[in-house]
C-alpha positions as CSV (number, residue, x, y, z in Angstrom):
1,M,-11.3,-0.4,-10.9
2,N,-12.9,-3.8,-10.6
3,Q,-14.7,-5.3,-7.6
4,F,-11.4,-6.6,-6.1
5,G,-9.9,-3.1,-6.3
6,K,-12.9,-1.7,-4.6
7,I,-12.5,-4.2,-1.8
8,I,-8.9,-3.2,-1.4
9,E,-9.8,0.5,-1.4
10,N,-12.6,-0.1,1.1
11,E,-10.4,-2.0,3.5
12,W,-7.5,0.5,3.2
13,T,-9.7,3.5,4.0
14,K,-11.3,1.5,6.9
15,T,-7.8,1.1,8.4
16,A,-7.8,4.6,9.7
17,K,-11.3,4.3,11.0
18,I,-10.6,1.2,13.1
19,R,-7.2,2.4,14.4
20,N,-7.3,5.9,15.8
21,N,-3.5,6.1,15.8
22,V,-3.3,5.7,12.0
23,E,-3.6,8.4,9.4
24,L,-3.6,7.5,5.7
25,D,-1.9,9.5,3.0
26,E,-1.4,8.9,-0.7
27,Y,-2.2,5.4,-2.1
28,I,-2.8,3.7,-5.4
29,I,-4.4,0.4,-6.4
30,M,-2.8,-1.1,-9.4
31,P,-3.8,-4.3,-11.3
32,N,-1.0,-6.3,-9.7
33,H,0.1,-4.3,-6.6
34,F,-0.7,-1.6,-4.1
35,H,1.2,1.4,-2.8
36,G,0.2,3.3,0.3
37,I,1.6,5.7,2.8
38,L,0.4,5.6,6.4
39,F,1.4,7.6,9.5
40,I,1.3,6.1,12.9
41,K,0.7,8.7,15.7
42,S,2.3,8.2,19.1
43,R,1.4,10.3,22.1
44,G,0.1,13.0,19.8
45,V,3.2,13.1,17.6
46,L,2.9,12.0,14.0
47,Q,5.5,9.5,13.1
48,Y,6.3,7.9,9.7
49,A,5.4,4.2,9.8
50,P,7.7,2.9,12.6
51,T,8.0,-0.9,12.9
52,T,7.7,-0.8,16.7
53,N,6.1,1.5,19.1
54,K,6.3,1.0,22.9
55,F,3.2,3.2,23.5
56,Y,0.8,1.0,21.5
57,S,-0.1,-2.7,21.7
58,P,1.5,-5.0,19.1
59,S,-1.8,-4.8,17.2
60,Q,-1.0,-1.2,16.4
61,N,2.4,-1.6,14.7
62,I,3.0,-1.6,11.0
63,G,3.2,-5.4,10.7
64,S,-0.1,-5.9,12.4
65,I,-1.8,-3.2,10.4
66,I,-0.7,-4.6,7.1
67,R,-1.4,-8.2,8.2
68,G,-5.0,-7.1,9.1
69,F,-5.5,-5.3,5.9
70,K,-4.2,-8.2,3.8
71,S,-6.2,-10.7,5.8
72,A,-9.5,-8.7,5.4
73,T,-9.1,-8.2,1.7
74,T,-8.1,-11.8,1.1
75,K,-11.1,-13.1,3.0
76,R,-13.5,-10.8,1.1
77,I,-12.0,-11.4,-2.4
78,N,-11.9,-15.2,-1.8
79,Q,-15.6,-15.2,-0.8
80,I,-16.4,-13.7,-4.2
81,R,-14.1,-16.0,-6.1
82,S,-15.3,-19.1,-4.0
83,M,-11.7,-19.9,-3.4
84,P,-11.3,-19.9,0.4
85,E,-7.6,-20.8,0.7
86,N,-6.3,-19.0,-2.4
87,P,-3.6,-16.4,-1.8
88,V,-4.3,-12.9,-3.0
89,W,-1.1,-11.1,-1.8
90,Q,2.6,-12.0,-1.9
91,R,3.9,-13.4,1.4
92,N,5.6,-10.3,2.6
93,Y,5.5,-6.5,2.0
94,Y,8.0,-3.7,1.6
95,E,8.1,-1.0,4.2
96,H,10.2,2.1,4.3
97,V,10.6,4.7,7.0
98,I,10.1,8.1,5.5
99,R,12.6,10.5,7.1
100,S,12.0,13.9,5.6
101,E,9.3,16.1,4.0
102,N,11.3,16.0,0.7
103,E,11.4,12.2,0.7
104,L,7.6,12.1,1.5
105,N,6.9,14.4,-1.4
106,C,9.0,12.3,-3.8
107,I,7.2,9.1,-2.7
108,R,3.8,10.8,-3.1
109,K,4.7,11.8,-6.6
110,Y,5.9,8.3,-7.4
111,I,2.6,6.8,-6.1
112,K,0.4,9.4,-8.0
113,N,2.3,8.7,-11.2
114,N,2.4,4.9,-10.8
115,P,-0.5,4.3,-13.2
116,L,1.6,5.8,-16.0
117,R,4.2,3.1,-15.4
118,W,1.6,0.3,-16.0
119,Q,2.2,0.4,-19.7
120,Y,5.8,-0.7,-19.1
121,D,5.1,-3.3,-16.5
122,K,6.3,-6.8,-17.5
123,E,3.2,-8.3,-15.9
124,N,0.9,-6.2,-18.0
125,P,-0.4,-8.5,-20.8
126,I,-0.5,-5.7,-23.3
127,G,2.5,-3.8,-21.8
128,K,5.6,-2.7,-23.6
129,P,8.5,-3.2,-21.1
130,D,11.7,-1.6,-22.3
131,K,14.4,0.8,-21.2
132,I,12.1,3.8,-21.5
133,E,10.7,2.8,-18.1
134,K,14.0,3.3,-16.3
135,D,14.5,6.7,-18.0
136,F,10.9,7.8,-17.3
137,W,11.1,7.0,-13.5
138,K,14.4,8.7,-13.0
139,N,12.4,12.0,-12.9
140,F,10.2,10.8,-10.1
141,I,12.6,9.2,-7.6
């Protein structure tokens, strides 16, 4: 992992330390993207990443958590690159509410095995994207 990946990991793990209602689960830092599972606790009940929560301020919802994470990593990475206004992340993010233990385990498996997929990624300069990728990932989703 390069220095930018270490910044991303540092800020991701810091997320649960600065927000006592957040619990982190499986995550992976890839050369061109990031996957992570987080749980948002509400009134002592563990919930799977809801988009709204009437028991916490807006700074505690998934959008604010991801916005804060992306902002902190962008600031630190751009300080190193001496490029203060340069984007690091895509404009939005993908979120998915996990509704069962089985689904959670499948997504965990997908994240853990994501590095194996890098060899087939079309953005990998030495990758070999082809139909094998689709067949390979059928076993994990």
